[in-house]
C-alpha positions in Angstrom: 128.8 18.8 246.6 130.7 17.0 249.3 134.5 16.6 249.6 134.2 12.9 248.8 132.6 13.8 245.5 135.7 15.4 244.0 136.0 12.4 241.7 132.8 13.6 239.9 134.6 16.7 238.6 135.2 15.9 234.9 137.4 18.7 233.4 137.5 19.0 229.6 140.4 20.1 227.4 140.4 22.4 224.5 138.9 20.6 221.5 140.7 19.3 218.5 138.3 19.4 215.5 138.7 17.1 212.5 139.5 19.1 209.3 136.2 17.9 207.8 134.2 19.3 210.6 132.4 16.1 211.5 133.8 15.5 215.0 135.9 16.9 217.7 138.2 15.1 220.2 138.8 16.2 223.8 140.5 14.8 226.8 138.2 14.3 229.9 140.2 14.2 233.1 139.0 13.6 236.7 140.5 13.1 240.2 140.7 9.4 241.1 140.9 8.5 244.8 142.1 4.9 244.2 145.0 6.0 242.1 145.4 9.2 244.1 146.0 10.9 240.8 144.2 12.3 237.8 143.0 9.9 235.2 141.6 10.6 231.8 141.0 9.5 228.2 140.2 11.0 224.9 136.6 11.2 223.7 135.3 11.6 220.2 132.4 14.1 220.0 130.3 14.0 216.8 129.1 17.5 215.7 126.0 15.7 214.5 123.8 15.7 217.7 122.0 12.5 216.5 125.2 10.5 217.2 126.7 9.7 220.5 130.1 10.6 222.0 132.4 7.8 222.9 135.7 7.1 224.6 138.4 6.3 222.1 141.5 5.7 224.2 142.2 3.7 227.4 145.4 5.2 228.7 145.9 6.1 232.4 145.9 9.8 231.5 145.6 10.8 227.8 145.5 14.6 227.0 146.2 17.3 224.5 144.6 15.8 221.3 145.5 17.4 217.9 144.6 16.2 214.4 147.2 16.4 211.6 146.3 19.1 209.1 145.4 16.4 206.5 143.1 14.7 209.1 144.7 11.3 208.8 146.4 11.2 212.2 145.6 12.1 215.8 148.4 13.0 218.1 148.1 13.2 221.9 150.1 13.0 225.1 149.9 9.8 227.3 151.1 9.6 230.9 151.5 6.3 232.6 150.7 6.1 236.3 154.3 6.5 237.4 155.7 8.1 234.3 156.1 11.3 232.3 153.9 12.5 229.4 155.1 11.2 226.1 153.8 11.9 222.5 151.7 9.2 220.8 149.9 9.1 217.4 147.1 7.0 216.2 145.2 6.8 212.9 142.2 9.1 212.9 140.1 6.2 211.8 141.2 4.2 214.9 143.8 1.7 215.8 146.5 1.1 218.2 148.4 4.2 219.4 152.1 4.4 218.6 154.6 6.1 220.9 156.9 8.7 219.3 159.0 10.0 222.2 161.0 8.8 225.2 161.9 12.1 226.8 163.4 11.7 230.3 161.4 14.7 231.7 158.4 14.1 229.5 156.9 16.2 226.7 155.3 19.6 227.6 153.4 20.3 224.5 153.5 19.9 220.7 152.3 21.3 217.3 151.9 19.8 213.9 153.7 21.1 210.8 151.3 22.2 208.0 152.8 19.4 205.8 151.4 16.8 208.3 154.7 14.9 208.3 156.5 16.6 211.2 155.7 17.5 214.8 157.6 20.1 217.0 157.4 19.4 220.7 158.7 21.0 223.9 160.7 19.0 226.5 162.9 19.8 229.4 166.5 18.6 229.0 168.0 17.8 232.4 171.7 18.3 233.0 173.5 15.0 233.1 173.9 13.8 236.7 170.7 15.4 237.8 167.0 14.4 238.0 167.7 10.6 237.7 169.8 10.8 234.6 172.4 8.7 236.3 171.4 5.5 238.1 172.0 5.6 241.8 172.4 9.4 242.0 169.3 10.6 243.9 168.4 14.3 244.3 170.2 14.3 247.6 173.4 13.0 246.0 173.5 15.5 243.2 176.4 18.0 242.9 175.9 21.4 244.6 174.3 24.2 242.6 176.0 27.5 242.2 173.3 30.2 241.9 174.3 33.5 240.4 171.0 34.9 239.0 167.5 35.9 240.1 165.5 33.3 238.1 166.5 29.8 239.2 163.3 28.2 240.6 159.7 27.8 239.6 156.7 26.5 241.7 155.7 23.0 240.7 159.0 22.4 238.9 161.9 23.3 241.2 165.3 24.4 239.8 165.1 25.6 236.2 168.6 26.5 235.0 169.7 22.9 234.8 166.6 21.6 233.0 165.7 24.2 230.4 162.7 23.6 228.1 164.0 23.1 224.5 162.3 22.5 221.2 162.6 19.3 219.1 161.3 18.2 215.7 160.6 14.6 214.7 159.4 12.9 211.5 156.0 11.2 212.0 156.5 7.6 210.8 154.0 5.9 208.5 151.3 4.2 210.6 150.0 0.8 210.0 153.3 -0.8 209.0 155.3 -3.5 210.6 155.7 -3.0 214.3 159.2 -2.0 215.3 161.3 -4.3 217.6 164.1 -3.2 219.9 167.6 -3.8 218.4 169.8 -6.2 220.2 173.4 -7.4 219.9 175.3 -5.8 217.0 172.2 -3.8 215.9 171.9 -2.2 219.3 175.6 -1.2 219.2 175.1 0.3 215.7 171.9 2.1 216.7 172.6 3.4 220.2 170.1 6.2 219.9 167.2 3.9 219.3 166.9 2.8 222.9 163.2 2.1 222.9 161.6 0.0 220.2 159.8 2.0 217.5 160.8 5.4 218.9 162.0 7.7 216.1 164.9 10.0 216.7 163.9 13.5 217.6 166.2 16.4 216.5 166.8 19.1 219.1 166.7 22.5 217.4 167.1 24.9 220.3 169.9 25.0 222.9 169.6 28.4 224.6 169.8 29.2 228.3 166.0 29.9 228.5 162.7 28.1 228.4 161.5 27.9 224.8 157.7 28.2 224.5 154.7 28.2 222.1 156.3 26.8 219.0 154.6 27.1 215.6 155.6 26.3 212.1 155.7 28.7 209.2 153.2 28.0 206.4 155.8 26.1 204.3 156.9 24.1 207.4 160.5 25.3 206.9 160.8 27.4 210.1 159.8 27.3 213.7 158.7 30.5 215.5 158.8 30.5 219.3 159.0 32.7 222.5 162.1 32.8 224.7 164.3 35.1 226.8 167.6 35.0 224.8 168.6 38.6 225.2 171.6 39.8 227.2 170.6 40.4 230.8 167.5 38.2 230.6 167.9 37.1 234.2 167.2 40.7 235.4 163.8 41.3 233.7 160.7 39.5 232.6 161.1 40.2 228.9 160.5 37.4 226.4 160.7 37.9 222.6 159.9 36.2 219.3 162.5 34.1 217.5 162.7 32.0 214.4 164.9 28.9 213.7 165.2 26.8 210.7 163.3 23.5 211.0 166.6 21.8 210.1 168.4 23.5 213.0 170.7 26.5 213.3 171.0 29.7 215.2 167.7 31.4 216.3 167.2 34.9 215.0 165.0 37.6 216.7 161.8 38.5 214.9 160.0 41.8 215.3 160.5 45.5 215.5 163.7 46.5 217.3 162.1 49.7 218.7 159.5 47.8 220.7 159.2 48.6 224.4 159.9 45.7 226.8 157.3 43.0 226.5 156.6 39.5 227.6 155.5 37.5 224.5 153.4 34.5 225.6 152.0 33.0 222.4 152.6 33.0 218.6 150.9 31.6 215.6 151.3 32.0 211.8 148.2 32.8 209.8 146.7 30.2 207.6 147.6 32.1 204.4 151.2 32.4 205.6 151.3 36.2 205.4 151.0 37.1 209.1 152.5 36.4 212.4 150.0 36.8 215.3 151.3 37.0 218.8 150.2 37.9 222.3 152.3 40.2 224.4 152.1 42.1 227.7 153.9 45.4 228.2 156.4 45.6 231.1 157.1 49.3 231.4 160.5 50.8 231.0 162.1 48.5 233.5 161.0 45.3 231.9 159.6 44.2 235.3 156.4 46.3 235.7 154.0 43.4 235.2 151.3 44.6 237.6 147.8 44.4 236.0 149.1 44.6 232.5 146.5 43.3 230.0 147.8 41.1 227.2 147.4 42.4 223.7 147.1 40.6 220.3 149.5 41.8 217.6 149.8 41.1 213.9 153.1 41.5 212.0 153.8 40.8 208.3 155.7 37.5 208.1 158.3 39.1 205.8 159.1 41.7 208.5 157.9 45.1 209.4 156.0 46.9 212.2 153.7 45.0 214.5 150.1 46.4 214.9 148.1 46.1 218.1 144.8 44.5 217.3 143.2 44.7 220.7 142.9 47.5 223.2 145.3 47.2 226.1 143.1 49.1 228.5 139.8 47.1 228.1 140.7 43.7 226.6 142.9 41.0 228.1 143.5 38.3 225.6 145.3 35.0 225.6 146.0 32.1 223.3 146.2 29.5 221.9 145.8 31.4 218.6 143.7 29.0 216.5 143.4 30.1 212.9 139.8 30.9 212.0 140.3 32.0 208.4 143.1 32.9 206.0 144.2 35.9 208.1 142.4 35.7 211.4 142.6 33.8 214.7 140.5 32.9 217.7 141.5 34.4 221.1 140.1 34.2 224.6 139.3 37.4 226.5 139.0 37.8 230.2 136.0 40.1 230.8 133.7 40.9 233.6 133.8 37.6 235.4 133.8 35.5 232.3 136.1 34.4 229.5 134.9 35.2 226.0 135.8 33.8 222.6 136.7 36.4 220.0 137.6 36.2 216.3 140.2 38.8 215.3 141.4 39.5 211.8 144.8 40.9 210.8 143.3 44.3 210.0 141.8 44.5 213.5 138.1 43.5 213.0 136.9 41.8 216.2 133.8 39.6 216.3 132.5 38.2 219.6 131.6 34.5 219.2 130.9 33.4 222.8 130.2 35.9 225.6 128.1 36.2 228.7 128.2 34.0 231.8 130.6 31.4 230.4 134.3 30.6 230.7 135.7 29.4 227.4 138.9 27.4 227.8 139.5 26.4 224.2 138.1 26.5 220.6 139.2 25.3 217.2 137.9 25.7 213.6 137.5 23.1 210.9 138.3 23.7 207.2 134.5 24.0 206.5 134.1 26.7 209.1 132.6 24.5 211.9 133.8 25.7 215.4 134.0 23.5 218.4 134.3 25.1 221.9 135.0 23.8 225.4 133.7 25.8 228.3 132.3 25.8 231.8 129.5 27.7 233.4 127.4 27.6 236.5 126.1 24.1 235.8 129.1 22.3 234.3 132.7 21.8 235.2 133.4 21.4 231.5 131.5 20.5 228.3 131.8 20.8 224.5 129.6 22.7 222.1 129.5 23.8 218.5 128.7 27.3 217.4 125.7 27.7 215.1 124.5 31.1 213.9 126.2 32.7 216.9 124.5 30.3 219.4 126.0 27.6 221.6 124.8 24.1 220.7 125.6 21.7 223.5 127.2 18.4 222.4 128.1 16.8 225.7 127.1 16.6 229.3 130.1 15.4 231.2 128.9 17.0 234.5 125.7 14.9 234.6 127.2 12.5 237.2 127.9 15.5 239.5 124.4 16.9 239.1 122.8 13.5 239.5 124.6 12.9 242.8 124.7 16.3 244.4 122.8 19.6 244.3 124.6 22.3 242.3 124.0 25.7 243.8 123.8 28.3 241.0 125.6 31.6 242.0 123.6 34.7 242.0 125.2 37.5 239.9 125.3 40.6 242.2 126.4 44.2 241.6 127.2 46.7 244.3 129.2 49.9 245.0 132.2 50.5 247.1 132.2 53.3 249.7 133.7 55.7 247.2 131.1 54.8 244.5 133.3 52.4 242.5 131.2 49.7 240.9 131.7 46.2 242.2 130.7 42.9 240.7 130.5 39.4 242.2 128.3 36.5 243.3 126.5 35.0 246.2 126.0 31.3 246.5 123.2 30.3 248.8 122.7 27.0 250.6 119.4 25.2 250.8 116.8 26.6 253.2 115.5 30.0 254.1 118.3 31.0 256.5 119.5 33.2 257.9 122.8 31.4 257.0 126.3 31.9 258.3 128.4 33.8 255.6 131.8 33.1 254.2 133.6 36.0 252.5 135.9 34.3 250.0 138.8 36.3 248.4 140.5 35.1 245.2 144.2 35.0 244.6 146.3 36.9 242.0 145.6 39.7 242.7 145.3 40.2 238.9 142.8 37.3 238.6 139.1 37.0 238.8 136.2 35.0 240.2 133.7 33.9 237.5 130.2 32.7 237.6 131.1 29.2 236.5 131.1 26.1 238.6 133.5 26.6 241.6 134.1 23.5 243.7 135.1 25.6 246.8 131.8 27.5 246.8 129.8 24.4 246.1 131.3 22.4 249.0 130.8 25.3 251.5 127.2 25.9 250.3 126.4 22.2 250.7 127.7 22.5 254.3 125.2 25.3 255.0 127.2 28.4 254.3 126.3 31.4 252.0 129.4 32.2 250.0 130.1 35.8 249.1 132.8 36.5 246.5 133.7 39.5 244.3 136.3 41.0 242.1 137.7 44.0 244.0 140.1 46.6 242.6 143.3 44.7 241.7 141.3 42.0 239.8 141.5 41.3 236.1 138.6 41.6 233.6 137.5 45.1 234.4 140.3 47.1 232.7 143.9 47.9 233.5 143.0 50.9 235.7 140.8 48.7 237.9 143.7 46.2 238.2 146.5 48.8 238.7 144.5 50.7 241.4 146.3 48.8 244.2 149.8 49.1 242.9 151.8 50.4 245.9 148.5 50.5 247.8 147.8 46.9 248.7 145.3 46.5 251.5 143.6 49.8 250.8 141.0 50.0 248.0 140.9 46.2 247.8 140.0 45.7 251.4 137.5 48.5 251.1 135.9 46.8 248.1 135.5 43.3 249.6 134.0 44.7 252.8 131.6 47.0 250.9 130.5 44.1 248.7 129.9 42.0 251.8 127.9 44.7 253.5 125.9 45.3 250.4 125.0 41.6 250.2 124.1 41.5 253.9 121.8 44.5 253.4 120.2 43.0 250.3 119.5 39.4 251.4 117.6 38.5 254.5 118.9 34.9 254.2 122.4 36.1 255.2 123.2 36.4 258.9 125.3 39.5 259.5 126.3 38.3 263.0 127.9 35.1 261.8 130.7 35.9 259.4 133.9 34.1 258.3 136.6 35.2 256.0 139.0 33.1 253.9 141.4 33.3 250.9 144.5 31.8 249.3 147.7 33.3 247.9 146.8 37.0 247.5 143.4 36.1 249.0 145.4 34.9 252.0 147.2 38.2 252.1 144.0 40.2 252.1 142.4 37.9 254.7 145.4 38.3 257.0 145.4 42.1 256.4 141.6 42.4 257.0 141.5 40.5 260.3 144.3 42.8 261.6 142.0 45.8 261.0 138.5 44.5 261.6 137.3 42.1 264.3 133.8 41.3 263.1 134.6 37.8 261.8 134.1 34.7 264.0 137.0 32.9 262.2 139.5 33.1 259.4 141.5 30.8 257.1 144.7 32.2 255.7 146.0 29.8 253.0 149.3 29.9 251.1 149.5 33.6 251.8 151.8 36.4 250.7 152.3 37.6 254.2 155.7 39.3 254.5 157.1 41.2 251.5 160.5 41.4 253.1 161.2 37.7 253.5 159.2 36.9 250.4 161.9 38.7 248.3 164.5 36.1 249.2 162.4 32.9 249.5 159.8 32.9 246.7 160.4 32.0 243.1 158.9 35.3 242.1 160.2 37.2 245.1 162.9 39.1 243.3 160.3 41.2 241.5 156.7 40.5 242.7 156.7 42.3 246.1 158.6 45.4 245.0 156.4 45.9 242.0 153.2 45.6 244.0 154.1 47.2 247.3 157.1 49.4 246.2 160.7 48.6 247.1 161.4 50.8 250.2 161.2 49.3 253.7 158.6 51.9 254.6 156.4 50.9 251.7 156.7 47.2 252.5 155.9 47.6 256.1 152.9 49.8 255.3 151.4 46.9 253.3 152.6 43.9 255.2 150.2 41.6 257.1 153.2 40.5 259.2 153.8 44.1 260.3 150.3 44.3 261.8 149.9 40.7 263.0 149.9 41.9 266.6 146.5 43.4 266.0 144.9 40.0 265.0 142.3 38.6 267.5 140.3 36.4 265.1 140.8 32.6 265.4 142.8 31.7 262.4 143.6 28.5 260.5 146.9 28.8 258.5 147.2 26.3 255.6 150.4 25.8 253.6 152.1 23.2 251.4 155.6 22.1 252.1 156.8 22.5 248.5 155.2 25.8 247.8 157.8 28.0 246.0 155.4 30.7 245.0 154.5 31.7 248.6 157.0 29.6 250.6 156.0 27.8 253.7 158.1 30.2 255.9 155.4 32.8 255.2 152.8 30.7 256.9 155.0 29.3 259.6 156.1 32.7 260.8 152.6 34.1 260.7 151.3 31.1 262.7 154.2 31.5 265.2 153.3 35.2 265.8 149.6 34.3 266.3 150.5 31.5 268.7 152.9 33.7 270.7 150.2 36.3 271.3 147.5 33.9 272.4 145.3 33.9 269.3 143.5 30.6 268.8 145.3 29.2 265.7 146.4 26.0 264.0 148.9 25.3 261.2 147.8 22.7 258.6 150.8 21.5 256.4 150.5 19.3 253.3 153.6 17.3 252.5 154.6 16.9 248.8 152.2 19.7 247.6 153.0 23.1 246.1 151.1 26.3 245.5 148.4 24.5 243.4 147.2 22.2 246.1 143.5 23.3 246.0 143.4 23.0 242.2 145.7 20.1 241.2 147.0 18.6 244.4 146.5 14.8 244.9 142.9 13.9 245.3 143.5 12.6 248.8 145.0 15.9 249.9 142.3 17.9 248.2 139.6 16.0 250.0 141.5 16.2 253.3 141.9 19.9 252.8 138.1 20.4 252.5 137.5 18.2 255.5 139.9 20.3 257.7 138.3 23.5 256.5 134.8 22.3 257.3 135.9 21.2 260.7 137.4 24.6 261.4 134.1 26.3 260.4 132.1 23.8 262.4 134.1 24.9 265.5 134.0 28.7 265.0 131.2 29.3 262.6 128.8 26.3 262.8 125.9 26.0 260.4 122.7 23.9 260.6 124.5 21.0 258.8 128.1 21.6 259.7 128.7 21.6 263.5 130.8 19.7 266.0 129.1 16.7 267.6 128.3 17.1 271.3 
């Protein structure tokens, strides 16, 4: 794969399956260089493999499909090229989509009521006078902001306290009737809220000073359950809890046992039989802030009230939603495990059945009334595809990555196990380029740190392998998917066991494969991977070059500049100056000799650009060969969801850096 082939990466959403089990609908989205944006439409996927999949919408970017429980209507989000996502509906049998919302900041997500007549959706409500709510008042002309709390910004969003995410409910109009027209004259004066033709009035049902997440209806459609931080002192911890509000509006009430330890609730769903409330939560220790390497747990609680029961083991399973009902009292969950993401079926009494496991990354699944299950997933050969489950086996229904495979060679990663120097087992992959070698080697380190590399298609590894590099990547201690003890091993010990593990894995790969050149090594990583890259090159000088991208480089300044700085650094490194200095790449930057490219985005609030600028300035001052690559308008997610132009340009700059300091047979500077 080459940088200019990014447009061939078709990503696939979680599927929406029709209640009769005959078809599923997904959104298929790809980078588009002409639009310099992401475009995508909805596709209908027959579960009968004798029939063909087809595109069913033609919007600029259509996403998040969901059938009404009665199967008559398909709802989805549509984003115009210069607009915000809005909610649309269309008859399941086909027809012209009808727009249901006109939210200033767009719609963030939605859920059907069991009665199929109402939809609850999430939308940010901007404070009047900000974010373009008043014509002529630009962001630079807004009133000053008085900040009094810790949590006031978020990467990719900006300020949060003046644009909280609230919940709304609207009645879905009958489709197929007379088209609505915009009122004018006296009618416009009498109907001031109907400012867009045919847009029904949505009723706001939450108003709290918090983002309201993961709404779901009760079985009788009379109540909404959701997650939020509405407790006193919510600005000083990471706790979120379950709440319920009447669908007609009113004051939210807390749901759940009052004796529960501090947790962050991230997803909630009522069971199909209406008796249980399933939710996913992460323990936060006694302080409400100890988030480090905490696996998320699935709980079940009687809908009428009572104690919640943990259904999954916190030490060994790390589950997430969405919690799709799979039976009267069971749900589907995803589980991060050993470099994969599994699909599990879990009942309210704790019975767990693996449905998809092995070398796959499941990103969504849903169940029809007849028991048919549709799954979207990626693996080594596909960026995203749809399958059905039949007798415990995957039955592939699509091949959205065929254009990629037809136009470039996909290098399948080799699953590889090793041991650290203290005997701790290590797991990872080696991606080989074409040819016998020996090849130059790139040690790639993932972010997080409580995240994981997987064996599925990874555009970074594919681009570097196509340029003649062997890519070595592993999940060292600190990573997710291998148990909480594995993840929490680096708490207050960053740069110790994790560095030991990545270097031991690299050495084991070099010893095991003659195709790897031990004398031509490079190292690179982003976010926490940038941290560990910067830390490693201060302690080891074996690498010909390094790339430090969007790095967590100075815990001290990070505390006052990052959106998560008020808790992240102190929880990982410890809060004393001595602890921070002992684990800070900036504290040991004077030991760096390796030529280093520093990459950062201007709008990165997660690891702010000052981290990269100061690191670069230190390297420059001490004579290290270094460059600083800055991307305007981008944030922490540049490599994953930045504009297609910038993503391609980023790859081109990275390959030029390696051509200069670590040339391969096919990637070298011209004479």
